[in-house]
C-alpha positions in Angstrom: -133.4 8.5 90.1 -130.7 6.0 89.5 -131.3 3.3 86.8 -128.8 1.1 85.1 -125.9 3.1 86.5 -127.2 6.4 85.3 -128.6 9.2 87.4 -131.1 12.0 86.7 -132.9 14.5 88.8 -136.1 16.5 87.8 -138.5 18.9 89.3 -142.3 18.6 88.8 -145.4 20.3 90.1 -148.9 19.0 90.4 -152.1 19.3 92.4 -151.2 16.3 94.6 -148.0 14.8 96.0 -148.6 11.5 94.3 -149.1 13.1 90.9 -146.0 15.3 91.4 -143.9 12.3 92.4 -145.1 10.4 89.3 -144.4 13.3 87.0 -140.9 13.8 88.4 -140.1 10.1 88.2 -141.4 9.9 84.6 -139.2 13.0 83.7 -136.1 11.6 85.2 -136.7 8.2 83.6 -137.1 9.8 80.2 -133.5 11.0 80.5 -131.9 7.7 81.6 -133.9 4.9 80.1 -134.5 3.8 76.5 -137.3 1.6 75.1 -140.6 0.7 76.7 -139.3 -2.1 78.9 -136.5 0.0 80.4 -138.8 2.9 80.9 -141.4 0.9 82.8 -138.6 -0.7 85.0 -137.2 2.7 85.7 -140.6 4.2 86.6 -141.1 1.3 89.1 -137.8 2.0 90.8 -137.9 4.0 94.0 -136.2 7.5 93.8 -132.9 8.0 95.5 -134.3 11.0 97.4 -137.3 13.3 97.3 -137.2 17.0 98.3 -140.4 19.0 98.4 -140.0 22.6 97.5 -143.7 23.3 98.3 -146.3 20.7 99.1 -149.5 20.8 97.1 
Protein backbone atom coordinates (compact mmCIF):
# COMPACT_ATOMS: atom_id res chain seq x y z
CA UNK A 1 0.00 0.00 0.00
CA UNK A 2 1.07 3.52 -0.70
CA UNK A 3 -0.76 6.36 1.00
CA UNK A 4 0.28 9.98 1.39
CA UNK A 5 3.78 9.14 0.16
CA UNK A 6 4.32 6.32 2.66
CA UNK A 7 4.48 2.63 1.82
CA UNK A 8 3.71 -0.46 3.91
CA UNK A 9 3.41 -4.15 3.16
CA UNK A 10 1.69 -6.79 5.28
CA UNK A 11 0.76 -10.45 5.11
CA UNK A 12 -2.63 -11.75 6.20
CA UNK A 13 -4.49 -15.03 6.18
CA UNK A 14 -8.21 -15.71 6.18
CA UNK A 15 -10.82 -18.18 5.02
CA UNK A 16 -11.59 -16.17 1.85
CA UNK A 17 -9.60 -14.04 -0.57
CA UNK A 18 -11.76 -10.98 0.11
CA UNK A 19 -11.27 -11.26 3.88
CA UNK A 20 -7.52 -11.81 3.50
CA UNK A 21 -7.24 -8.78 1.22
CA UNK A 22 -9.19 -6.62 3.65
CA UNK A 23 -7.08 -7.79 6.60
CA UNK A 24 -3.82 -7.09 4.76
CA UNK A 25 -5.06 -3.67 3.66
CA UNK A 26 -6.15 -2.76 7.19
CA UNK A 27 -2.79 -3.91 8.58
CA UNK A 28 -0.80 -1.89 6.07
CA UNK A 29 -2.97 1.19 6.56
CA UNK A 30 -2.55 0.96 10.34
CA UNK A 31 1.18 1.54 9.79
CA UNK A 32 0.95 4.47 7.38
CA UNK A 33 -2.18 6.45 8.27
CA UNK A 34 -3.27 8.38 11.31
CA UNK A 35 -6.73 9.34 12.46
CA UNK A 36 -10.07 7.99 11.38
CA UNK A 37 -10.34 10.01 8.16
CA UNK A 38 -6.89 9.02 6.86
CA UNK A 39 -7.44 5.39 7.85
CA UNK A 40 -10.70 5.19 5.91
CA UNK A 41 -9.13 6.89 2.88
CA UNK A 42 -6.17 4.51 3.00
CA UNK A 43 -8.39 1.44 3.29
CA UNK A 44 -10.31 2.58 0.21
CA UNK A 45 -7.10 2.86 -1.82
CA UNK A 46 -6.19 0.01 -4.16
CA UNK A 47 -3.03 -1.86 -3.14
CA UNK A 48 0.12 -1.40 -5.23
CA UNK A 49 0.35 -5.16 -5.69
CA UNK A 50 -1.03 -8.43 -4.34
CA UNK A 51 0.88 -11.69 -4.06
CA UNK A 52 -0.94 -14.80 -2.92
CA UNK A 53 1.27 -17.18 -0.95
CA UNK A 54 -1.56 -19.70 -0.76
CA UNK A 55 -5.13 -19.13 -1.91
CA UNK A 56 -7.85 -19.96 0.64
